[in-house]
C-alpha positions in Angstrom: 0.0 0.0 0.0 2.9 2.3 0.8 4.5 1.7 -2.5 1.3 2.2 -4.4 0.6 5.5 -2.7 4.1 6.8 -3.6 3.6 5.6 -7.2 0.5 7.7 -7.4 2.3 10.7 -6.1 0.7 10.7 -2.6 2.6 11.3 0.6 2.5 8.4 3.0 0.3 9.2 6.0 1.0 8.3 9.6 -0.7 5.1 10.7 -1.9 4.4 14.2 -3.2 1.3 16.0 -6.3 1.5 18.3 -7.1 -1.0 21.0 -8.1 -4.2 19.3 -5.3 -3.7 16.7 -7.3 -1.8 14.1 -5.3 0.5 12.0 -6.2 4.2 11.8 -4.9 6.6 9.1 -5.9 10.3 9.6 -7.2 12.1 6.5 -6.4 15.6 5.5 -9.8 16.6 6.8 -11.5 17.7 10.0 -15.3 17.5 10.6 -16.8 20.3 12.5 -20.5 20.6 13.7 -21.5 24.2 14.4 -24.3 25.4 16.7 -27.6 25.8 15.0 -27.5 29.6 15.3 -24.1 29.9 13.5 -24.6 31.0 9.9 -22.5 29.3 7.2 -20.6 32.4 6.3 -19.6 32.9 9.9 -18.6 29.3 10.2 -16.6 29.4 7.0 -14.8 32.6 8.0 -14.0 31.1 11.4 -12.4 28.0 9.9 -10.4 29.8 7.2 -9.0 32.1 9.8 -8.0 29.1 11.9 -6.0 27.3 9.2 -8.5 25.6 7.0 -7.6 25.4 3.3 -11.1 24.4 1.9 -14.5 24.4 3.5 -17.7 22.7 2.4 -20.8 21.6 4.1 -22.5 18.2 4.1 -25.4 17.9 1.7 -27.8 16.6 4.4 -26.4 16.9 7.9 -27.1 20.4 9.1 -24.2 22.7 10.1 -21.6 20.0 9.6 -18.5 21.4 7.8 -16.0 19.2 6.0 -12.7 21.0 6.3 -9.7 20.3 4.1 -6.4 21.0 5.7 -2.8 21.0 4.5 -1.3 18.1 6.4 -2.6 15.0 8.2 -0.2 15.9 11.0 -2.3 19.0 11.8 -5.7 17.2 11.9 -5.8 16.3 15.5 -4.4 19.6 16.7 -6.9 21.7 14.6 -9.8 19.5 15.7 -9.0 20.0 19.4 -8.6 23.8 18.9 -11.8 24.2 17.0 -13.7 22.0 19.5 -13.0 24.5 22.2 -14.8 27.4 20.4 -18.2 28.5 21.7 -19.4 28.4 18.1 -18.8 24.6 17.8 -20.7 21.6 19.2 -18.0 19.1 18.3 -14.9 18.8 16.0 -12.9 15.7 15.2 -10.2 14.6 12.8 -11.6 12.4 10.1 -9.7 9.1 9.8 -9.8 6.0 7.7 -10.2 3.0 10.1 -9.9 -0.6 9.3 -13.4 -2.2 8.9 -13.8 -5.8 9.9 -16.7 -7.9 8.9 -18.7 -9.2 11.8 -20.8 -12.0 10.3 -19.3 -14.4 7.7 -21.9 -17.1 7.0 -21.0 -20.1 4.9 -24.3 -22.0 4.6 -25.0 -23.0 1.0 -28.4 -24.7 1.0 -31.6 -24.0 2.8 -31.5 -27.4 4.5 -28.3 -26.3 6.1 -29.6 -22.9 7.2 -30.2 -24.0 10.8 -30.8 -20.4 11.9 -33.9 -20.3 9.8 -35.1 -23.9 10.3 -33.3 -26.0 12.8 -34.0 -29.7 12.5 -31.1 -30.8 14.6 -28.7 -30.9 11.6 -25.1 -31.1 12.6 -26.0 -32.0 16.2 -27.8 -28.7 16.9 -30.8 -28.1 19.1 -34.0 -28.8 17.2 -36.3 -25.8 16.8 -33.8 -23.4 18.1 -34.2 -21.0 15.2 -36.1 -18.0 13.9 -39.3 -20.0 13.2 -39.0 -18.6 9.8 -41.8 -20.7 8.4 -44.3 -19.0 10.7 -43.1 -15.6 9.6 -43.3 -16.7 5.9 -46.9 -17.8 6.6 -47.7 -14.1 7.2 -45.4 -12.5 4.6 -42.2 -13.2 2.6 -41.8 -9.5 2.1 -42.8 -7.2 -0.8 -41.0 -5.4 -3.6 -42.2 -2.1 -2.2 -40.0 -2.5 0.8 -36.3 -1.7 0.2 -33.5 -2.9 2.5 -30.2 -1.0 2.2 -27.2 -3.2 2.8 -24.0 -1.2 3.7 -21.0 -3.5 3.2 -17.8 -4.1 1.2 -19.3 -4.9 -2.3 -21.8 -7.1 -4.0 -21.8 -9.6 -6.8 -24.4 -7.8 -9.0 -24.8 -10.8 -11.3 -25.3 -13.4 -8.6 -28.1 -15.7 -9.7 -29.7 -15.6 -6.2 -29.5 -11.8 -6.0 -29.7 -9.9 -9.3 -33.5 -10.1 -9.6 -33.9 -8.5 -6.2 -31.6 -5.6 -6.6 -33.3 -2.2 -6.2 -33.7 -0.2 -9.4 -34.0 3.6 -9.3 -36.7 4.4 -11.9 -35.7 8.1 -11.9 -32.3 7.4 -13.5 -31.7 6.3 -17.0 -29.9 8.6 -19.4 -26.1 8.1 -19.3 -24.2 10.9 -17.5 -27.4 12.5 -16.2 -28.4 12.8 -12.6 -32.0 12.0 -13.2 -33.3 12.4 -9.6 -31.0 15.4 -8.8 -29.6 13.8 -5.6 -25.9 14.4 -6.5 -25.2 10.8 -7.5 -25.2 10.4 -11.3 -26.8 7.3 -12.7 -27.3 5.6 -9.3 -29.6 3.1 -10.9 -28.7 0.1 -8.7 -27.0 1.6 -5.6 -23.7 3.4 -5.1 -20.0 2.8 -4.4 -18.9 5.3 -1.8 -15.3 3.9 -2.0 -14.9 4.5 -5.8 -17.5 7.2 -6.0 -19.3 5.6 -8.8 -22.5 3.7 -9.5 -21.0 0.2 -9.4 -21.1 -1.3 -5.9 -19.3 -4.4 -7.0 -16.3 -5.3 -4.9 -12.8 -4.3 -6.2 -11.7 -7.9 -5.6 -13.6 -11.0 -4.7 -15.6 -10.3 -1.5 -16.5 -12.7 1.3 -19.0 -10.6 3.1 -21.3 -8.2 1.3 -22.7 -10.7 -1.2 -23.3 -13.2 1.6 -25.0 -10.7 3.9 -27.2 -9.5 1.0 -28.1 -13.2 0.3 -29.1 -13.9 3.9 -31.5 -10.9 3.7 -33.0 -11.2 0.2 -31.7 -14.2 -1.7 -34.5 -15.4 -4.1 -36.5 -18.2 -2.6 -37.7 -21.4 -4.3 -35.6 -21.0 -7.4 -33.6 -24.2 -6.8 -30.3 -22.4 -6.3 -28.1 -21.7 -3.2 -30.0 -20.4 -0.2 -33.2 -18.5 0.7 -33.1 -15.0 2.2 -35.2 -14.1 5.2 -37.2 -11.5 3.2 -36.9 -13.0 -0.3 -39.4 -10.8 -2.0 -38.0 -7.5 -0.7 -35.6 -5.5 -2.8 -32.1 -4.7 -1.5 -30.2 -1.5 -2.2 -26.4 -2.3 -2.5 -24.2 0.4 -1.0 -20.4 -0.3 -0.9 -18.9 1.7 1.9 -15.5 0.0 2.5 -13.1 -2.7 1.3 -10.5 -4.7 3.2 -7.7 -2.3 2.1 -9.1 1.2 2.2 -11.3 1.0 5.3 -14.0 3.7 5.7 -13.9 7.1 7.2 -16.7 9.0 8.9 -17.7 10.9 5.7 -18.2 7.6 3.8 -20.4 6.2 6.6 -22.4 9.5 6.9 -22.9 9.7 3.2 -23.9 6.0 2.9 -26.3 6.1 5.8 -28.0 9.3 4.7 -28.3 8.0 1.2 -29.8 4.8 2.5 -32.2 6.9 4.6 -33.4 8.8 1.6 -33.9 5.7 -0.6 -34.7 2.7 1.6 -37.0 1.6 4.4 -34.6 -0.6 6.4 -30.9 -0.2 6.8 -28.6 -3.2 7.6 -25.0 -2.8 8.7 -22.9 -5.9 9.6 -19.5 -4.2 10.2 -17.8 -2.3 13.0 -18.5 1.4 12.8 -16.2 3.7 14.8 -18.5 5.9 16.9 -17.5 9.2 15.1 -19.9 12.0 15.6 -20.7 12.4 11.9 -21.8 8.7 11.7 -23.9 9.1 14.8 -25.5 12.3 13.3 -26.3 10.2 10.2 -28.0 7.6 12.3 -30.1 10.2 14.0 -31.1 11.6 10.6 -32.1 8.1 9.4 -34.3 7.3 12.4 -35.9 10.7 12.5 -36.2 11.9 8.9 -35.5 8.9 6.7 -38.2 6.9 4.8 -40.0 10.1 3.8 -40.1 11.4 7.4 -41.3 8.2 9.0 -37.8 7.1 10.1 -35.8 4.0 9.1 -35.4 0.8 11.0 -31.6 0.5 11.4 -30.2 -3.0 12.2 -26.6 -3.5 13.2 -24.6 -6.6 14.0 -22.8 -7.0 17.3 -20.5 -9.7 16.2 -19.9 -13.4 15.7 -19.2 -14.5 19.2 -22.7 -14.8 20.8 -21.8 -11.9 23.1 -24.4 -10.7 25.6 -22.9 -7.3 26.4 -23.1 -4.1 24.3 -20.0 -2.6 22.9 -18.7 0.8 24.0 -16.6 1.6 20.9 -19.0 0.6 18.2 -22.1 2.3 16.8 -23.9 -1.0 16.8 -24.6 -0.1 20.5 -26.2 3.3 19.6 -29.7 3.9 20.8 -30.8 4.6 17.2 -30.1 1.0 16.1 -31.6 -2.5 16.6 -28.5 -4.4 17.8 -28.4 -8.0 16.8 -25.9 -10.5 18.3 -24.9 -13.9 17.1 -26.9 -16.9 18.2 
């Protein structure tokens, strides 16, 4: 990665390690949330006078400035300095943090999906499952319900997924932002890593496709597995990959995009509890789904833990936290 960055003319950035051995690389960017009564012109002048090189404001999150700075070495110092101002609610250095998948299922056939229908296969406890057949007796979902999956990429041609991928009817003409949301040709989701309309993984993924399949894999087609909501549509949003991680802006952009376009949001990855990401969750539950609020489901991990995490937004009050069985 270091050689690649130098080959592209980029200066190597300092890399830190957080508890739990996750790498952290500061970006040349600080995120600043101003008080509601602070006008944008006043906020911009304050930041430029304090060392900012470029100032923009988030398209959805109110009074949150995205501040470009000259050096990653200054990001923490500037964030601390600006956080002390009476104009500011919070300020933090934006960082790329390693994202680790929480849930890596490997079941291939419905008869092996003991979490949905446990018949004692593999020596398990019979009927210790979701009782999915009772749920399916009420509904298997509907195409009018869209579930946004935020992960590391999706096989858009997978035989068990492609017919359930959400399609944005307002987009069509190449190079034209048909719905005016700032994402050109976002017909079938968005890639917040590559900033394009193809949420496929950069390399083979072992997580996003599987998570999407557990949610909305087509049922009764004689192939692979059945999703829990096999007649719902899923909105694929690529937020990270195993090499680039995801910073707070990517999470905030992806969550607010999902809130504007989906009913349910599913996240099965660790999210560092940055203020911007938490603001995005608040936006989703209060203003998403056309003002009704989204249901946001987050995974706690693979280990069957019974405690809530302190350093992960899966424990946020805005989310439905789901642990392993």
